[in-house]
N, CA, C and O atoms as a GROMACS GRO file, in nm:
protein
  572
    1UNK      N    1   8.570   8.273   9.044
    1UNK     CA    2   8.486   8.433   9.007
    1UNK      C    3   8.424   8.402   8.855
    1UNK      O    4   8.455   8.334   8.757
    2UNK      N    5   8.324   8.488   8.893
    2UNK     CA    6   8.262   8.504   8.742
    2UNK      C    7   8.236   8.710   8.749
    2UNK      O    8   8.209   8.794   8.834
    3UNK      N    9   8.278   8.701   8.537
    3UNK     CA   10   8.299   8.855   8.522
    3UNK      C   11   8.193   8.844   8.441
    3UNK      O   12   8.164   8.759   8.357
    4UNK      N   13   8.097   9.014   8.505
    4UNK     CA   14   8.040   9.044   8.493
    4UNK      C   15   8.079   9.167   8.308
    4UNK      O   16   8.179   9.236   8.286
    5UNK      N   17   7.953   9.146   8.219
    5UNK     CA   18   7.988   9.263   8.133
    5UNK      C   19   7.896   9.347   8.107
    5UNK      O   20   7.788   9.295   8.135
    6UNK      N   21   7.883   9.446   8.069
    6UNK     CA   22   7.822   9.596   8.034
    6UNK      C   23   7.862   9.652   7.917
    6UNK      O   24   7.930   9.602   7.827
    7UNK      N   25   7.807   9.776   7.925
    7UNK     CA   26   7.794   9.896   7.805
    7UNK      C   27   7.875   9.944   7.893
    7UNK      O   28   7.904   9.886   7.998
    8UNK      N   29   7.923  10.066   7.852
    8UNK     CA   30   8.014  10.146   7.934
    8UNK      C   31   7.962  10.270   7.876
    8UNK      O   32   7.960  10.274   7.753
    9UNK      N   33   7.915  10.380   7.946
    9UNK     CA   34   7.868  10.486   7.869
    9UNK      C   35   7.925  10.618   7.896
    9UNK      O   36   7.979  10.657   8.000
   10UNK      N   37   7.894  10.712   7.727
   10UNK     CA   38   8.011  10.784   7.682
   10UNK      C   39   8.131  10.899   7.771
   10UNK      O   40   8.121  10.996   7.847
   11UNK      N   41   8.238  10.823   7.709
   11UNK     CA   42   8.341  10.905   7.763
   11UNK      C   43   8.396  10.994   7.691
   11UNK      O   44   8.445  10.974   7.580
   12UNK      N   45   8.391  11.155   7.779
   12UNK     CA   46   8.442  11.267   7.752
   12UNK      C   47   8.570  11.315   7.777
   12UNK      O   48   8.620  11.294   7.887
   13UNK      N   49   8.630  11.376   7.690
   13UNK     CA   50   8.756  11.417   7.667
   13UNK      C   51   8.781  11.580   7.683
   13UNK      O   52   8.717  11.660   7.615
   14UNK      N   53   8.854  11.610   7.754
   14UNK     CA   54   8.806  11.725   7.782
   14UNK      C   55   8.977  11.833   7.839
   14UNK      O   56   9.008  11.930   7.909
   15UNK      N   57   9.038  11.732   7.754
   15UNK     CA   58   9.173  11.751   7.761
   15UNK      C   59   9.273  11.920   7.672
   15UNK      O   60   9.227  11.930   7.558
   16UNK      N   61   9.311  11.959   7.680
   16UNK     CA   62   9.330  12.069   7.581
   16UNK      C   63   9.298  12.238   7.651
   16UNK      O   64   9.278  12.273   7.767
   17UNK      N   65   9.306  12.321   7.518
   17UNK     CA   66   9.308  12.461   7.553
   17UNK      C   67   9.082  12.493   7.634
   17UNK      O   68   8.992  12.410   7.628
   18UNK      N   69   9.076  12.612   7.684
   18UNK     CA   70   9.001  12.640   7.746
   18UNK      C   71   8.919  12.628   7.702
   18UNK      O   72   8.877  12.524   7.753
   19UNK      N   73   8.803  12.680   7.588
   19UNK     CA   74   8.763  12.595   7.534
   19UNK      C   75   8.659  12.478   7.515
   19UNK      O   76   8.539  12.474   7.491
   20UNK      N   77   8.751  12.393   7.535
   20UNK     CA   78   8.756  12.189   7.528
   20UNK      C   79   8.728  12.149   7.690
   20UNK      O   80   8.676  12.047   7.735
   21UNK      N   81   8.800  12.304   7.787
   21UNK     CA   82   8.751  12.225   7.920
   21UNK      C   83   8.643  12.276   7.902
   21UNK      O   84   8.577  12.184   7.854
   22UNK      N   85   8.562  12.389   7.909
   22UNK     CA   86   8.391  12.455   7.868
   22UNK      C   87   8.325  12.371   7.837
   22UNK      O   88   8.232  12.329   7.906
   23UNK      N   89   8.360  12.321   7.716
   23UNK     CA   90   8.310  12.218   7.654
   23UNK      C   91   8.235  12.092   7.724
   23UNK      O   92   8.139  12.025   7.686
   24UNK      N   93   8.329  12.087   7.857
   24UNK     CA   94   8.294  11.943   7.954
   24UNK      C   95   8.198  11.974   7.997
   24UNK      O   96   8.108  11.892   8.007
   25UNK      N   97   8.177  12.150   8.053
   25UNK     CA   98   8.123  12.127   8.179
   25UNK      C   99   7.967  12.125   8.072
   25UNK      O  100   7.879  12.043   8.099
   26UNK      N  101   7.952  12.199   7.982
   26UNK     CA  102   7.845  12.143   7.863
   26UNK      C  103   7.802  12.005   7.914
   26UNK      O  104   7.702  11.982   7.982
   27UNK      N  105   7.903  11.909   7.866
   27UNK     CA  106   7.847  11.752   7.806
   27UNK      C  107   7.799  11.784   7.931
   27UNK      O  108   7.678  11.807   7.933
   28UNK      N  109   7.884  11.798   8.088
   28UNK     CA  110   7.821  11.722   8.243
   28UNK      C  111   7.718  11.784   8.252
   28UNK      O  112   7.680  11.746   8.363
   29UNK      N  113   7.634  11.860   8.212
   29UNK     CA  114   7.530  11.927   8.241
   29UNK      C  115   7.384  11.874   8.172
   29UNK      O  116   7.275  11.865   8.228
   30UNK      N  117   7.420  11.839   8.020
   30UNK     CA  118   7.339  11.716   7.941
   30UNK      C  119   7.322  11.606   7.956
   30UNK      O  120   7.219  11.542   7.934
   31UNK      N  121   7.476  11.551   8.018
   31UNK     CA  122   7.478  11.390   8.031
   31UNK      C  123   7.361  11.355   8.156
   31UNK      O  124   7.306  11.420   8.245
   32UNK      N  125   7.357  11.216   8.107
   32UNK     CA  126   7.282  11.121   8.282
   32UNK      C  127   7.446  11.054   8.325
   32UNK      O  128   7.495  11.076   8.436
   33UNK      N  129   7.494  10.996   8.252
   33UNK     CA  130   7.581  10.927   8.296
   33UNK      C  131   7.734  10.959   8.235
   33UNK      O  132   7.765  11.065   8.180
   34UNK      N  133   7.837  10.824   8.260
   34UNK     CA  134   7.912  10.848   8.163
   34UNK      C  135   8.029  10.897   8.249
   34UNK      O  136   8.021  10.927   8.368
   35UNK      N  137   8.155  10.901   8.163
   35UNK     CA  138   8.299  10.938   8.233
   35UNK      C  139   8.344  11.048   8.150
   35UNK      O  140   8.291  11.078   8.043
   36UNK      N  141   8.440  11.105   8.200
   36UNK     CA  142   8.514  11.206   8.170
   36UNK      C  143   8.654  11.221   8.209
   36UNK      O  144   8.696  11.192   8.321
   37UNK      N  145   8.712  11.259   8.131
   37UNK     CA  146   8.882  11.329   8.206
   37UNK      C  147   8.894  11.496   8.168
   37UNK      O  148   8.918  11.529   8.052
   38UNK      N  149   8.883  11.557   8.231
   38UNK     CA  150   8.979  11.657   8.229
   38UNK      C  151   9.091  11.737   8.324
   38UNK      O  152   9.143  11.681   8.420
   39UNK      N  153   9.129  11.899   8.277
   39UNK     CA  154   9.178  11.917   8.397
   39UNK      C  155   9.127  11.937   8.518
   39UNK      O  156   9.008  11.968   8.530
   40UNK      N  157   9.219  11.922   8.636
   40UNK     CA  158   9.155  11.983   8.729
   40UNK      C  159   9.214  12.044   8.800
   40UNK      O  160   9.336  12.034   8.782
   41UNK      N  161   9.175  12.125   8.898
   41UNK     CA  162   9.239  12.203   8.975
   41UNK      C  163   9.173  12.253   9.104
   41UNK      O  164   9.074  12.182   9.126
   42UNK      N  165   9.185  12.332   9.182
   42UNK     CA  166   9.133  12.398   9.297
   42UNK      C  167   9.029  12.451   9.281
   42UNK      O  168   8.934  12.433   9.357
   43UNK      N  169   9.026  12.543   9.157
   43UNK     CA  170   8.924  12.575   9.135
   43UNK      C  171   8.801  12.529   9.016
   43UNK      O  172   8.718  12.583   8.943
   44UNK      N  173   8.847  12.406   9.047
   44UNK     CA  174   8.714  12.328   8.946
   44UNK      C  175   8.584  12.305   9.021
   44UNK      O  176   8.525  12.198   9.009
   45UNK      N  177   8.530  12.419   9.113
   45UNK     CA  178   8.432  12.347   9.216
   45UNK      C  179   8.316  12.319   9.122
   45UNK      O  180   8.263  12.208   9.120
   46UNK      N  181   8.275  12.422   9.044
   46UNK     CA  182   8.150  12.370   8.985
   46UNK      C  183   8.137  12.232   8.905
   46UNK      O  184   8.058  12.140   8.925
   47UNK      N  185   8.254  12.245   8.794
   47UNK     CA  186   8.238  12.099   8.766
   47UNK      C  187   8.273  12.003   8.848
   47UNK      O  188   8.168  11.941   8.826
   48UNK      N  189   8.337  11.923   8.938
   48UNK     CA  190   8.346  11.868   9.030
   48UNK      C  191   8.171  11.841   9.111
   48UNK      O  192   8.135  11.724   9.118
   49UNK      N  193   8.101  11.920   9.152
   49UNK     CA  194   7.981  11.939   9.146
   49UNK      C  195   7.917  11.936   9.092
   49UNK      O  196   7.816  11.899   9.151
   50UNK      N  197   7.902  11.952   9.000
   50UNK     CA  198   7.785  11.914   8.875
   50UNK      C  199   7.793  11.760   8.817
   50UNK      O  200   7.695  11.692   8.789
   51UNK      N  201   7.951  11.713   8.802
   51UNK     CA  202   7.945  11.574   8.787
   51UNK      C  203   7.912  11.483   8.906
   51UNK      O  204   7.897  11.363   8.884
   52UNK      N  205   7.903  11.514   8.988
   52UNK     CA  206   7.859  11.442   9.155
   52UNK      C  207   7.712  11.446   9.161
   52UNK      O  208   7.646  11.356   9.213
   53UNK      N  209   7.653  11.572   9.094
   53UNK     CA  210   7.513  11.555   9.046
   53UNK      C  211   7.430  11.454   8.973
   53UNK      O  212   7.325  11.394   8.996
   54UNK      N  213   7.535  11.456   8.861
   54UNK     CA  214   7.503  11.354   8.724
   54UNK      C  215   7.524  11.290   8.726
   54UNK      O  216   7.476  11.213   8.644
   55UNK      N  217   7.606  11.247   8.808
   55UNK     CA  218   7.652  11.058   8.880
   55UNK      C  219   7.743  11.051   8.740
   55UNK      O  220   7.707  10.971   8.654
   56UNK      N  221   7.900  11.162   8.710
   56UNK     CA  222   7.952  11.102   8.620
   56UNK      C  223   8.064  11.101   8.641
   56UNK      O  224   8.103  11.218   8.645
   57UNK      N  225   8.188  10.992   8.668
   57UNK     CA  226   8.284  10.979   8.733
   57UNK      C  227   8.423  11.066   8.617
   57UNK      O  228   8.437  11.061   8.494
   58UNK      N  229   8.500  11.134   8.719
   58UNK     CA  230   8.619  11.200   8.627
   58UNK      C  231   8.751  11.183   8.686
   58UNK      O  232   8.802  11.192   8.798
   59UNK      N  233   8.784  11.155   8.569
   59UNK     CA  234   8.962  11.117   8.564
   59UNK      C  235   9.052  11.316   8.592
   59UNK      O  236   9.040  11.409   8.512
   60UNK      N  237   9.126  11.320   8.714
   60UNK     CA  238   9.148  11.445   8.671
   60UNK      C  239   9.319  11.402   8.575
   60UNK      O  240   9.396  11.308   8.562
   61UNK      N  241   9.307  11.505   8.542
   61UNK     CA  242   9.380  11.528   8.467
   61UNK      C  243   9.502  11.663   8.531
   61UNK      O  244   9.483  11.768   8.593
   62UNK      N  245   9.591  11.616   8.496
   62UNK     CA  246   9.713  11.711   8.505
   62UNK      C  247   9.707  11.785   8.629
   62UNK      O  248   9.777  11.886   8.622
   63UNK      N  249   9.645  11.769   8.748
   63UNK     CA  250   9.587  11.783   8.889
   63UNK      C  251   9.666  11.934   8.922
   63UNK      O  252   9.635  12.050   8.952
   64UNK      N  253   9.798  11.846   8.896
   64UNK     CA  254   9.927  11.968   8.955
   64UNK      C  255   9.900  12.084   8.881
   64UNK      O  256   9.921  12.202   8.906
   65UNK      N  257   9.853  12.033   8.794
   65UNK     CA  258   9.886  12.219   8.653
   65UNK      C  259  10.028  12.200   8.627
   65UNK      O  260  10.100  12.288   8.675
   66UNK      N  261  10.090  12.095   8.554
   66UNK     CA  262  10.240  12.067   8.511
   66UNK      C  263  10.307  12.155   8.619
   66UNK      O  264  10.371  12.252   8.579
   67UNK      N  265  10.299  12.128   8.773
   67UNK     CA  266  10.360  12.173   8.878
   67UNK      C  267  10.361  12.313   8.920
   67UNK      O  268  10.439  12.357   9.005
   68UNK      N  269  10.250  12.401   8.844
   68UNK     CA  270  10.223  12.538   8.841
   68UNK      C  271  10.180  12.527   9.000
   68UNK      O  272  10.235  12.597   9.085
   69UNK      N  273  10.102  12.456   9.024
   69UNK     CA  274  10.040  12.414   9.142
   69UNK      C  275  10.132  12.428   9.293
   69UNK      O  276  10.142  12.510   9.386
   70UNK      N  277  10.183  12.318   9.260
   70UNK     CA  278  10.325  12.303   9.325
   70UNK      C  279  10.374  12.428   9.360
   70UNK      O  280  10.345  12.482   9.466
   71UNK      N  281  10.461  12.488   9.256
   71UNK     CA  282  10.505  12.600   9.232
   71UNK      C  283  10.460  12.701   9.281
   71UNK      O  284  10.543  12.792   9.272
   72UNK      N  285  10.360  12.735   9.333
   72UNK     CA  286  10.247  12.874   9.427
   72UNK      C  287  10.246  12.824   9.538
   72UNK      O  288  10.180  12.900   9.609
   73UNK      N  289  10.298  12.705   9.618
   73UNK     CA  290  10.305  12.703   9.759
   73UNK      C  291  10.415  12.616   9.767
   73UNK      O  292  10.411  12.563   9.878
   74UNK      N  293  10.501  12.581   9.710
   74UNK     CA  294  10.603  12.499   9.753
   74UNK      C  295  10.701  12.568   9.851
   74UNK      O  296  10.781  12.499   9.913
   75UNK      N  297  10.695  12.750   9.872
   75UNK     CA  298  10.768  12.780   9.943
   75UNK      C  299  10.762  12.833  10.084
   75UNK      O  300  10.847  12.874  10.163
   76UNK      N  301  10.605  12.814  10.088
   76UNK     CA  302  10.564  12.774  10.215
   76UNK      C  303  10.606  12.682  10.293
   76UNK      O  304  10.675  12.595  10.240
   77UNK      N  305  10.584  12.674  10.413
   77UNK     CA  306  10.636  12.515  10.503
   77UNK      C  307  10.505  12.452  10.510
   77UNK      O  308  10.418  12.501  10.582
   78UNK      N  309  10.477  12.313  10.419
   78UNK     CA  310  10.378  12.242  10.446
   78UNK      C  311  10.281  12.244  10.619
   78UNK      O  312  10.319  12.198  10.727
   79UNK      N  313  10.199  12.290  10.597
   79UNK     CA  314  10.104  12.273  10.780
   79UNK      C  315  10.150  12.143  10.826
   79UNK      O  316  10.163  12.035  10.769
   80UNK      N  317  10.176  12.193  10.975
   80UNK     CA  318  10.190  12.070  11.050
   80UNK      C  319  10.020  11.972  11.033
   80UNK      O  320  10.036  11.851  11.044
   81UNK      N  321   9.917  12.005  11.016
   81UNK     CA  322   9.794  11.908  11.000
   81UNK      C  323   9.822  11.819  10.835
   81UNK      O  324   9.766  11.730  10.770
   82UNK      N  325   9.884  11.864  10.827
   82UNK     CA  326   9.923  11.802  10.668
   82UNK      C  327   9.940  11.620  10.712
   82UNK      O  328   9.868  11.528  10.673
   83UNK      N  329  10.034  11.613  10.785
   83UNK     CA  330  10.108  11.433  10.894
   83UNK      C  331   9.957  11.405  10.908
   83UNK      O  332   9.944  11.293  10.859
   84UNK      N  333   9.811  11.457  10.957
   84UNK     CA  334   9.684  11.364  11.006
   84UNK      C  335   9.683  11.333  10.870
   84UNK      O  336   9.726  11.218  10.874
   85UNK      N  337   9.666  11.353  10.771
   85UNK     CA  338   9.629  11.257  10.638
   85UNK      C  339   9.779  11.172  10.567
   85UNK      O  340   9.756  11.102  10.469
   86UNK      N  341   9.882  11.177  10.602
   86UNK     CA  342  10.021  11.122  10.565
   86UNK      C  343  10.108  11.180  10.461
   86UNK      O  344  10.193  11.130  10.388
   87UNK      N  345  10.067  11.283  10.474
   87UNK     CA  346  10.192  11.367  10.398
   87UNK      C  347  10.282  11.433  10.380
   87UNK      O  348  10.222  11.540  10.381
   88UNK      N  349  10.359  11.453  10.366
   88UNK     CA  350  10.489  11.455  10.363
   88UNK      C  351  10.538  11.607  10.244
   88UNK      O  352  10.632  11.684  10.261
   89UNK      N  353  10.463  11.607  10.160
   89UNK     CA  354  10.483  11.735  10.053
   89UNK      C  355  10.400  11.779   9.982
   89UNK      O  356  10.323  11.710   9.915
   90UNK      N  357  10.404  11.913   9.987
   90UNK     CA  358  10.285  12.018   9.885
   90UNK      C  359  10.204  11.924   9.759
   90UNK      O  360  10.082  11.911   9.752
   91UNK      N  361  10.307  11.863   9.662
   91UNK     CA  362  10.232  11.777   9.590
   91UNK      C  363  10.110  11.696   9.612
   91UNK      O  364   9.998  11.713   9.565
   92UNK      N  365  10.178  11.553   9.741
   92UNK     CA  366  10.098  11.424   9.798
   92UNK      C  367  10.014  11.550   9.880
   92UNK      O  368  10.029  11.637   9.794
   93UNK      N  369   9.964  11.593   9.948
   93UNK     CA  370   9.823  11.712   9.970
   93UNK      C  371   9.775  11.729   9.865
   93UNK      O  372   9.711  11.632   9.824
   94UNK      N  373   9.780  11.861   9.768
   94UNK     CA  374   9.739  11.836   9.609
   94UNK      C  375   9.691  11.751   9.558
   94UNK      O  376   9.573  11.758   9.524
   95UNK      N  377   9.761  11.651   9.538
   95UNK     CA  378   9.678  11.480   9.470
   95UNK      C  379   9.640  11.465   9.554
   95UNK      O  380   9.526  11.505   9.533
   96UNK      N  381   9.644  11.418   9.705
   96UNK     CA  382   9.481  11.371   9.751
   96UNK      C  383   9.415  11.460   9.763
   96UNK      O  384   9.316  11.386   9.770
   97UNK      N  385   9.364  11.578   9.775
   97UNK     CA  386   9.280  11.652   9.769
   97UNK      C  387   9.190  11.636   9.609
   97UNK      O  388   9.067  11.635   9.598
   98UNK      N  389   9.310  11.623   9.474
   98UNK     CA  390   9.189  11.578   9.385
   98UNK      C  391   9.104  11.500   9.307
   98UNK      O  392   9.022  11.503   9.216
   99UNK      N  393   9.208  11.375   9.451
   99UNK     CA  394   9.141  11.227   9.414
   99UNK      C  395   9.024  11.163   9.576
   99UNK      O  396   9.003  11.045   9.606
  100UNK      N  397   8.977  11.269   9.638
  100UNK     CA  398   8.949  11.296   9.781
  100UNK      C  399   8.858  11.295   9.767
  100UNK      O  400   8.773  11.253   9.846
  101UNK      N  401   8.829  11.371   9.595
  101UNK     CA  402   8.685  11.466   9.595
  101UNK      C  403   8.528  11.353   9.552
  101UNK      O  404   8.507  11.354   9.431
  102UNK      N  405   8.481  11.312   9.590
  102UNK     CA  406   8.323  11.186   9.551
  102UNK      C  407   8.332  11.189   9.418
  102UNK      O  408   8.277  11.090   9.371
  103UNK      N  409   8.405  11.300   9.291
  103UNK     CA  410   8.352  11.277   9.171
  103UNK      C  411   8.500  11.231   9.086
  103UNK      O  412   8.514  11.194   8.969
  104UNK      N  413   8.571  11.244   9.162
  104UNK     CA  414   8.756  11.191   9.089
  104UNK      C  415   8.751  11.025   9.139
  104UNK      O  416   8.725  10.992   9.254
  105UNK      N  417   8.776  10.945   9.048
  105UNK     CA  418   8.843  10.836   8.980
  105UNK      C  419   8.929  10.802   9.023
  105UNK      O  420   8.943  10.711   9.105
  106UNK      N  421   9.028  10.891   8.963
  106UNK     CA  422   9.157  10.843   8.922
  106UNK      C  423   9.272  10.993   8.917
  106UNK      O  424   9.233  11.109   8.936
  107UNK      N  425   9.412  10.953   8.886
  107UNK     CA  426   9.422  11.083   8.890
  107UNK      C  427   9.543  11.056   8.802
  107UNK      O  428   9.594  10.948   8.834
  108UNK      N  429   9.621  11.129   8.680
  108UNK     CA  430   9.702  11.097   8.607
  108UNK      C  431   9.782  11.284   8.631
  108UNK      O  432   9.778  11.389   8.568
  109UNK      N  433   9.822  11.252   8.714
  109UNK     CA  434   9.931  11.394   8.711
  109UNK      C  435  10.042  11.417   8.663
  109UNK      O  436  10.124  11.488   8.722
  110UNK      N  437  10.073  11.344   8.512
  110UNK     CA  438  10.209  11.367   8.457
  110UNK      C  439  10.287  11.430   8.501
  110UNK      O  440  10.268  11.546   8.538
  111UNK      N  441  10.443  11.341   8.513
  111UNK     CA  442  10.541  11.420   8.529
  111UNK      C  443  10.602  11.309   8.473
  111UNK      O  444  10.562  11.193   8.468
  112UNK      N  445  10.753  11.386   8.412
  112UNK     CA  446  10.857  11.319   8.378
  112UNK      C  447  10.976  11.316   8.477
  112UNK      O  448  11.086  11.340   8.428
  113UNK      N  449  10.974  11.309   8.509
  113UNK     CA  450  11.084  11.304   8.666
  113UNK      C  451  11.063  11.194   8.787
  113UNK      O  452  10.974  11.184   8.872
  114UNK      N  453  11.171  11.122   8.763
  114UNK     CA  454  11.082  10.974   8.843
  114UNK      C  455  11.122  10.997   9.002
  114UNK      O  456  11.092  10.913   9.086
  115UNK      N  457  11.221  11.165   9.046
  115UNK     CA  458  11.160  11.153   9.175
  115UNK      C  459  11.038  11.254   9.208
  115UNK      O  460  11.026  11.290   9.325
  116UNK      N  461  10.950  11.299   9.115
  116UNK     CA  462  10.865  11.338   9.099
  116UNK      C  463  10.730  11.222   9.158
  116UNK      O  464  10.643  11.213   9.244
  117UNK      N  465  10.781  11.156   9.058
  117UNK     CA  466  10.627  11.026   8.973
  117UNK      C  467  10.639  10.941   9.144
  117UNK      O  468  10.536  10.917   9.206
  118UNK      N  469  10.782  10.904   9.202
  118UNK     CA  470  10.754  10.810   9.293
  118UNK      C  471  10.732  10.924   9.447
  118UNK      O  472  10.752  10.855   9.547
  119UNK      N  473  10.701  11.063   9.482
  119UNK     CA  474  10.642  11.128   9.556
  119UNK      C  475  10.498  11.179   9.524
  119UNK      O  476  10.439  11.253   9.604
  120UNK      N  477  10.451  11.146   9.424
  120UNK     CA  478  10.334  11.151   9.407
  120UNK      C  479  10.243  10.980   9.406
  120UNK      O  480  10.125  10.950   9.427
  121UNK      N  481  10.323  10.928   9.382
  121UNK     CA  482  10.292  10.780   9.425
  121UNK      C  483  10.266  10.747   9.557
  121UNK      O  484  10.201  10.646   9.582
  122UNK      N  485  10.306  10.812   9.638
  122UNK     CA  486  10.333  10.859   9.792
  122UNK      C  487  10.198  10.867   9.797
  122UNK      O  488  10.155  10.762   9.846
  123UNK      N  489  10.091  10.958   9.763
  123UNK     CA  490  10.006  11.008   9.775
  123UNK      C  491   9.881  10.935   9.789
  123UNK      O  492   9.782  10.982   9.845
  124UNK      N  493   9.887  10.817   9.735
  124UNK     CA  494   9.814  10.717   9.745
  124UNK      C  495   9.810  10.660   9.881
  124UNK      O  496   9.703  10.631   9.935
  125UNK      N  497   9.923  10.642   9.935
  125UNK     CA  498   9.900  10.576  10.050
  125UNK      C  499   9.868  10.665  10.184
  125UNK      O  500   9.890  10.786  10.185
  126UNK      N  501   9.822  10.604  10.284
  126UNK     CA  502   9.765  10.620  10.371
  126UNK      C  503   9.655  10.677  10.408
  126UNK      O  504   9.589  10.582  10.450
  127UNK      N  505   9.575  10.800  10.423
  127UNK     CA  506   9.458  10.811  10.506
  127UNK      C  507   9.441  10.946  10.382
  127UNK      O  508   9.527  10.992  10.308
  128UNK      N  509   9.298  10.982  10.396
  128UNK     CA  510   9.259  11.024  10.224
  128UNK      C  511   9.221  11.163  10.318
  128UNK      O  512   9.249  11.163  10.438
  129UNK      N  513   9.166  11.261  10.265
  129UNK     CA  514   9.106  11.411  10.317
  129UNK      C  515   8.950  11.388  10.334
  129UNK      O  516   8.890  11.334  10.242
  130UNK      N  517   8.880  11.427  10.447
  130UNK     CA  518   8.722  11.458  10.442
  130UNK      C  519   8.700  11.537  10.379
  130UNK      O  520   8.774  11.574  10.288
  131UNK      N  521   8.597  11.585  10.408
  131UNK     CA  522   8.522  11.744  10.354
  131UNK      C  523   8.590  11.844  10.430
  131UNK      O  524   8.587  11.962  10.395
  132UNK      N  525   8.660  11.797  10.551
  132UNK     CA  526   8.675  11.923  10.680
  132UNK      C  527   8.837  11.967  10.634
  132UNK      O  528   8.903  12.069  10.655
  133UNK      N  529   8.860  11.869  10.578
  133UNK     CA  530   9.038  11.830  10.555
  133UNK      C  531   9.054  11.938  10.418
  133UNK      O  532   9.127  12.032  10.387
  134UNK      N  533   8.958  11.875  10.369
  134UNK     CA  534   8.973  11.954  10.203
  134UNK      C  535   8.944  12.056  10.193
  134UNK      O  536   8.991  12.114  10.095
  135UNK      N  537   8.857  12.133  10.279
  135UNK     CA  538   8.801  12.253  10.254
  135UNK      C  539   8.990  12.357  10.379
  135UNK      O  540   9.018  12.470  10.341
  136UNK      N  541   9.049  12.317  10.460
  136UNK     CA  542   9.160  12.327  10.536
  136UNK      C  543   9.273  12.315  10.418
  136UNK      O  544   9.365  12.397  10.414
  137UNK      N  545   9.266  12.235  10.345
  137UNK     CA  546   9.384  12.196  10.249
  137UNK      C  547   9.365  12.366  10.110
  137UNK      O  548   9.462  12.434  10.077
  138UNK      N  549   9.180  12.398  10.044
  138UNK     CA  550   9.186  12.495   9.922
  138UNK      C  551   9.228  12.614  10.074
  138UNK      O  552   9.321  12.672  10.017
  139UNK      N  553   9.225  12.653  10.154
  139UNK     CA  554   9.212  12.757  10.221
  139UNK      C  555   9.376  12.767  10.256
  139UNK      O  556   9.414  12.873  10.306
  140UNK      N  557   9.456  12.681  10.236
  140UNK     CA  558   9.591  12.712  10.280
  140UNK      C  559   9.692  12.738  10.141
  140UNK      O  560   9.798  12.799  10.127
  141UNK      N  561   9.600  12.659  10.042
  141UNK     CA  562   9.709  12.687   9.867
  141UNK      C  563   9.640  12.838   9.864
  141UNK      O  564   9.721  12.912   9.810
  142UNK      N  565   9.511  12.916   9.906
  142UNK     CA  566   9.457  13.005   9.882
  142UNK      C  567   9.551  13.112   9.924
  142UNK      O  568   9.551  13.216   9.857
  143UNK      N  569   9.644  13.100  10.041
  143UNK     CA  570   9.682  13.210  10.083
  143UNK      C  571   9.816  13.244  10.033
  143UNK      O  572   9.869  13.351  10.065
   0.00000   0.00000   0.00000
């Protein structure tokens, strides 16, 4: 096996307060390549689209919003169609939504609860949502 070495473009980290996340949006507009780490949510559509347009890879930091994204939907029954992408929990559905976007390279769910960690890992197993399924997930979470 031969390894090749190259330069890694700039890495932008927008963890933290809203103004820092808005700062990443500006960086995405101005950069031609690179990687970034940002808080990820269902509402971050502009940032994801801009990252794809500019060819910038994004790490989804806290895509479950420290649990508040799950708490917002967990009292509802998981839609039957979630089984089509091998999801058995809202956490798995939301994580698959995040990591299936073309701009997202990986996710950092951020939990200290071993049960949540095991559930989150299961989101990496099985089928991933296509764009049509991603739209269904977004609608289900907005209801």
